[in-house]
N, CA, C and O atoms as a GROMACS GRO file, in nm:
protein
  268
    1UNK      N    1  -0.761  -0.849   6.234
    1UNK     CA    2  -0.890  -0.716   6.236
    1UNK      C    3  -0.985  -0.809   6.134
    1UNK      O    4  -0.965  -0.846   6.019
    2UNK      N    5  -1.117  -0.832   6.243
    2UNK     CA    6  -1.219  -0.879   6.166
    2UNK      C    7  -1.286  -0.764   6.089
    2UNK      O    8  -1.297  -0.666   6.162
    3UNK      N    9  -1.334  -0.743   5.962
    3UNK     CA   10  -1.386  -0.643   5.890
    3UNK      C   11  -1.538  -0.672   5.914
    3UNK      O   12  -1.587  -0.767   5.975
    4UNK      N   13  -1.584  -0.595   5.870
    4UNK     CA   14  -1.763  -0.645   5.842
    4UNK      C   15  -1.792  -0.639   5.717
    4UNK      O   16  -1.912  -0.643   5.689
    5UNK      N   17  -1.701  -0.630   5.614
    5UNK     CA   18  -1.786  -0.606   5.493
    5UNK      C   19  -1.852  -0.734   5.457
    5UNK      O   20  -1.965  -0.715   5.413
    6UNK      N   21  -1.816  -0.863   5.462
    6UNK     CA   22  -1.950  -0.987   5.412
    6UNK      C   23  -2.064  -0.913   5.447
    6UNK      O   24  -2.144  -0.868   5.366
    7UNK      N   25  -2.072  -0.900   5.590
    7UNK     CA   26  -2.182  -0.895   5.682
    7UNK      C   27  -2.290  -0.777   5.634
    7UNK      O   28  -2.413  -0.778   5.632
    8UNK      N   29  -2.169  -0.652   5.586
    8UNK     CA   30  -2.284  -0.524   5.461
    8UNK      C   31  -2.285  -0.575   5.363
    8UNK      O   32  -2.359  -0.504   5.294
    9UNK      N   33  -2.245  -0.668   5.296
    9UNK     CA   34  -2.262  -0.692   5.136
    9UNK      C   35  -2.399  -0.793   5.165
    9UNK      O   36  -2.506  -0.779   5.105
   10UNK      N   37  -2.381  -0.867   5.242
   10UNK     CA   38  -2.505  -0.989   5.270
   10UNK      C   39  -2.598  -0.914   5.273
   10UNK      O   40  -2.673  -0.905   5.176
   11UNK      N   41  -2.620  -0.822   5.412
   11UNK     CA   42  -2.725  -0.732   5.432
   11UNK      C   43  -2.776  -0.668   5.330
   11UNK      O   44  -2.897  -0.655   5.344
   12UNK      N   45  -2.734  -0.620   5.227
   12UNK     CA   46  -2.746  -0.544   5.115
   12UNK      C   47  -2.802  -0.635   4.996
   12UNK      O   48  -2.847  -0.586   4.893
   13UNK      N   49  -2.795  -0.764   5.019
   13UNK     CA   50  -2.797  -0.888   4.855
   13UNK      C   51  -2.729  -0.850   4.768
   13UNK      O   52  -2.771  -0.831   4.653
   14UNK      N   53  -2.620  -0.835   4.803
   14UNK     CA   54  -2.496  -0.790   4.694
   14UNK      C   55  -2.398  -0.916   4.698
   14UNK      O   56  -2.352  -0.981   4.792
   15UNK      N   57  -2.385  -0.924   4.574
   15UNK     CA   58  -2.248  -1.043   4.564
   15UNK      C   59  -2.131  -0.976   4.533
   15UNK      O   60  -2.120  -0.855   4.508
   16UNK      N   61  -2.023  -1.080   4.534
   16UNK     CA   62  -1.890  -1.031   4.591
   16UNK      C   63  -1.868  -0.952   4.423
   16UNK      O   64  -1.830  -0.837   4.402
   17UNK      N   65  -1.900  -1.036   4.341
   17UNK     CA   66  -1.880  -0.972   4.194
   17UNK      C   67  -1.932  -0.806   4.194
   17UNK      O   68  -1.869  -0.711   4.147
   18UNK      N   69  -2.046  -0.803   4.250
   18UNK     CA   70  -2.118  -0.633   4.254
   18UNK      C   71  -1.974  -0.536   4.284
   18UNK      O   72  -1.904  -0.469   4.208
   19UNK      N   73  -1.967  -0.564   4.440
   19UNK     CA   74  -1.867  -0.496   4.480
   19UNK      C   75  -1.722  -0.455   4.439
   19UNK      O   76  -1.666  -0.345   4.434
   20UNK      N   77  -1.663  -0.635   4.402
   20UNK     CA   78  -1.590  -0.590   4.325
   20UNK      C   79  -1.549  -0.537   4.224
   20UNK      O   80  -1.430  -0.520   4.196
   21UNK      N   81  -1.681  -0.493   4.132
   21UNK     CA   82  -1.644  -0.413   4.015
   21UNK      C   83  -1.662  -0.278   4.052
   21UNK      O   84  -1.625  -0.183   3.984
   22UNK      N   85  -1.745  -0.265   4.210
   22UNK     CA   86  -1.728  -0.102   4.230
   22UNK      C   87  -1.588  -0.061   4.279
   22UNK      O   88  -1.534   0.049   4.280
   23UNK      N   89  -1.550  -0.167   4.316
   23UNK     CA   90  -1.410  -0.139   4.379
   23UNK      C   91  -1.313  -0.135   4.244
   23UNK      O   92  -1.193  -0.105   4.247
   24UNK      N   93  -1.353  -0.154   4.182
   24UNK     CA   94  -1.262  -0.197   4.031
   24UNK      C   95  -1.120  -0.273   4.072
   24UNK      O   96  -1.004  -0.230   4.065
   25UNK      N   97  -1.179  -0.423   4.125
   25UNK     CA   98  -1.089  -0.501   4.137
   25UNK      C   99  -1.157  -0.626   4.099
   25UNK      O  100  -1.268  -0.635   4.047
   26UNK      N  101  -1.058  -0.743   4.137
   26UNK     CA  102  -1.079  -0.868   4.078
   26UNK      C  103  -1.178  -0.930   4.204
   26UNK      O  104  -1.163  -0.907   4.324
   27UNK      N  105  -1.282  -1.014   4.143
   27UNK     CA  106  -1.364  -1.048   4.266
   27UNK      C  107  -1.267  -1.162   4.315
   27UNK      O  108  -1.304  -1.198   4.427
   28UNK      N  109  -1.159  -1.229   4.273
   28UNK     CA  110  -1.110  -1.322   4.315
   28UNK      C  111  -1.030  -1.271   4.453
   28UNK      O  112  -1.024  -1.332   4.560
   29UNK      N  113  -0.982  -1.167   4.427
   29UNK     CA  114  -0.895  -1.073   4.521
   29UNK      C  115  -1.006  -0.985   4.653
   29UNK      O  116  -0.958  -0.956   4.762
   30UNK      N  117  -1.132  -0.957   4.623
   30UNK     CA  118  -1.213  -0.941   4.691
   30UNK      C  119  -1.246  -1.061   4.800
   30UNK      O  120  -1.243  -1.050   4.922
   31UNK      N  121  -1.270  -1.151   4.741
   31UNK     CA  122  -1.342  -1.270   4.820
   31UNK      C  123  -1.207  -1.280   4.938
   31UNK      O  124  -1.207  -1.302   5.060
   32UNK      N  125  -1.093  -1.254   4.838
   32UNK     CA  126  -0.940  -1.269   4.966
   32UNK      C  127  -0.974  -1.163   5.093
   32UNK      O  128  -0.969  -1.197   5.211
   33UNK      N  129  -0.998  -1.072   5.062
   33UNK     CA  130  -1.049  -0.963   5.151
   33UNK      C  131  -1.142  -0.997   5.264
   33UNK      O  132  -1.109  -0.966   5.378
   34UNK      N  133  -1.264  -1.062   5.240
   34UNK     CA  134  -1.369  -1.101   5.273
   34UNK      C  135  -1.321  -1.224   5.392
   34UNK      O  136  -1.373  -1.247   5.502
   35UNK      N  137  -1.210  -1.287   5.332
   35UNK     CA  138  -1.177  -1.400   5.458
   35UNK      C  139  -1.053  -1.396   5.515
   35UNK      O  140  -0.997  -1.493   5.565
   36UNK      N  141  -0.988  -1.238   5.507
   36UNK     CA  142  -0.904  -1.166   5.593
   36UNK      C  143  -0.775  -1.260   5.526
   36UNK      O  144  -0.680  -1.273   5.604
   37UNK      N  145  -0.760  -1.322   5.402
   37UNK     CA  146  -0.660  -1.346   5.343
   37UNK      C  147  -0.552  -1.270   5.273
   37UNK      O  148  -0.446  -1.321   5.236
   38UNK      N  149  -0.588  -1.133   5.256
   38UNK     CA  150  -0.540  -1.038   5.202
   38UNK      C  151  -0.569  -0.901   5.269
   38UNK      O  152  -0.688  -0.879   5.294
   39UNK      N  153  -0.464  -0.793   5.307
   39UNK     CA  154  -0.496  -0.702   5.377
   39UNK      C  155  -0.566  -0.620   5.286
   39UNK      O  156  -0.533  -0.620   5.167
   40UNK      N  157  -0.687  -0.528   5.339
   40UNK     CA  158  -0.751  -0.441   5.199
   40UNK      C  159  -0.706  -0.318   5.242
   40UNK      O  160  -0.701  -0.271   5.355
   41UNK      N  161  -0.666  -0.261   5.107
   41UNK     CA  162  -0.592  -0.169   5.126
   41UNK      C  163  -0.695   0.007   5.215
   41UNK      O  164  -0.818   0.015   5.213
   42UNK      N  165  -0.617   0.103   5.271
   42UNK     CA  166  -0.668   0.189   5.291
   42UNK      C  167  -0.781   0.267   5.214
   42UNK      O  168  -0.900   0.279   5.243
   43UNK      N  169  -0.720   0.310   5.121
   43UNK     CA  170  -0.836   0.360   5.015
   43UNK      C  171  -0.938   0.273   4.960
   43UNK      O  172  -1.004   0.328   4.872
   44UNK      N  173  -0.971   0.153   4.985
   44UNK     CA  174  -1.042   0.063   4.984
   44UNK      C  175  -1.169   0.058   5.092
   44UNK      O  176  -1.289   0.041   5.077
   45UNK      N  177  -1.084   0.083   5.211
   45UNK     CA  178  -1.192   0.074   5.321
   45UNK      C  179  -1.267   0.183   5.313
   45UNK      O  180  -1.387   0.171   5.339
   46UNK      N  181  -1.206   0.332   5.270
   46UNK     CA  182  -1.276   0.440   5.274
   46UNK      C  183  -1.410   0.432   5.171
   46UNK      O  184  -1.520   0.479   5.203
   47UNK      N  185  -1.387   0.375   5.062
   47UNK     CA  186  -1.443   0.374   4.950
   47UNK      C  187  -1.594   0.267   5.009
   47UNK      O  188  -1.705   0.291   4.961
   48UNK      N  189  -1.580   0.173   5.096
   48UNK     CA  190  -1.628   0.052   5.136
   48UNK      C  191  -1.723   0.149   5.249
   48UNK      O  192  -1.846   0.145   5.249
   49UNK      N  193  -1.651   0.224   5.332
   49UNK     CA  194  -1.726   0.294   5.440
   49UNK      C  195  -1.807   0.389   5.381
   49UNK      O  196  -1.874   0.444   5.468
   50UNK      N  197  -1.829   0.429   5.279
   50UNK     CA  198  -1.894   0.551   5.210
   50UNK      C  199  -2.005   0.482   5.149
   50UNK      O  200  -2.123   0.515   5.145
   51UNK      N  201  -1.943   0.371   5.098
   51UNK     CA  202  -2.062   0.274   5.025
   51UNK      C  203  -2.178   0.294   5.092
   51UNK      O  204  -2.281   0.361   5.087
   52UNK      N  205  -2.105   0.187   5.179
   52UNK     CA  206  -2.253   0.141   5.296
   52UNK      C  207  -2.293   0.252   5.407
   52UNK      O  208  -2.388   0.248   5.484
   53UNK      N  209  -2.200   0.345   5.394
   53UNK     CA  210  -2.250   0.499   5.494
   53UNK      C  211  -2.225   0.423   5.605
   53UNK      O  212  -2.332   0.379   5.648
   54UNK      N  213  -2.111   0.381   5.684
   54UNK     CA  214  -2.101   0.349   5.806
   54UNK      C  215  -1.909   0.435   5.822
   54UNK      O  216  -1.821   0.484   5.752
   55UNK      N  217  -1.935   0.409   5.937
   55UNK     CA  218  -1.794   0.492   5.953
   55UNK      C  219  -1.667   0.388   5.949
   55UNK      O  220  -1.681   0.266   5.953
   56UNK      N  221  -1.573   0.440   5.943
   56UNK     CA  222  -1.428   0.313   5.904
   56UNK      C  223  -1.420   0.250   6.024
   56UNK      O  224  -1.359   0.144   6.030
   57UNK      N  225  -1.493   0.316   6.161
   57UNK     CA  226  -1.417   0.254   6.291
   57UNK      C  227  -1.511   0.146   6.302
   57UNK      O  228  -1.469   0.036   6.336
   58UNK      N  229  -1.677   0.169   6.270
   58UNK     CA  230  -1.748   0.026   6.247
   58UNK      C  231  -1.702  -0.073   6.146
   58UNK      O  232  -1.708  -0.194   6.168
   59UNK      N  233  -1.652  -0.020   6.028
   59UNK     CA  234  -1.603  -0.141   5.912
   59UNK      C  235  -1.533  -0.224   5.925
   59UNK      O  236  -1.533  -0.331   5.865
   60UNK      N  237  -1.446  -0.179   6.027
   60UNK     CA  238  -1.297  -0.247   6.064
   60UNK      C  239  -1.323  -0.328   6.198
   60UNK      O  240  -1.247  -0.424   6.217
   61UNK      N  241  -1.425  -0.301   6.297
   61UNK     CA  242  -1.486  -0.342   6.406
   61UNK      C  243  -1.426  -0.319   6.541
   61UNK      O  244  -1.396  -0.399   6.630
   62UNK      N  245  -1.416  -0.184   6.533
   62UNK     CA  246  -1.360  -0.094   6.639
   62UNK      C  247  -1.494  -0.031   6.707
   62UNK      O  248  -1.490  -0.026   6.830
   63UNK      N  249  -1.573   0.001   6.666
   63UNK     CA  250  -1.719   0.052   6.685
   63UNK      C  251  -1.777  -0.036   6.685
   63UNK      O  252  -1.745  -0.140   6.628
   64UNK      N  253  -1.910  -0.011   6.772
   64UNK     CA  254  -2.029  -0.104   6.720
   64UNK      C  255  -2.193   0.006   6.678
   64UNK      O  256  -2.308  -0.019   6.640
   65UNK      N  257  -2.145   0.083   6.700
   65UNK     CA  258  -2.282   0.225   6.592
   65UNK      C  259  -2.188   0.248   6.479
   65UNK      O  260  -2.068   0.271   6.468
   66UNK      N  261  -2.301   0.231   6.392
   66UNK     CA  262  -2.237   0.234   6.248
   66UNK      C  263  -2.210   0.392   6.196
   66UNK      O  264  -2.181   0.417   6.079
   67UNK      N  265  -2.224   0.483   6.290
   67UNK     CA  266  -2.236   0.622   6.231
   67UNK      C  267  -2.117   0.675   6.357
   67UNK      O  268  -2.081   0.793   6.362
   0.00000   0.00000   0.00000
């Protein structure tokens, strides 16, 4: 599954550190989520979808429309 979390973060000119602080996780762990090395927990996917104001389906690459 290719998440769009990196693209959304970069579109907002945010750093991995800023997002990891919002998610209350370590920056190195968040980096692994972006690279697909670790599976991101559902509760964090929901939190990111709310943060970026996109649907979960968009975030996880199942839809091309943001909402």
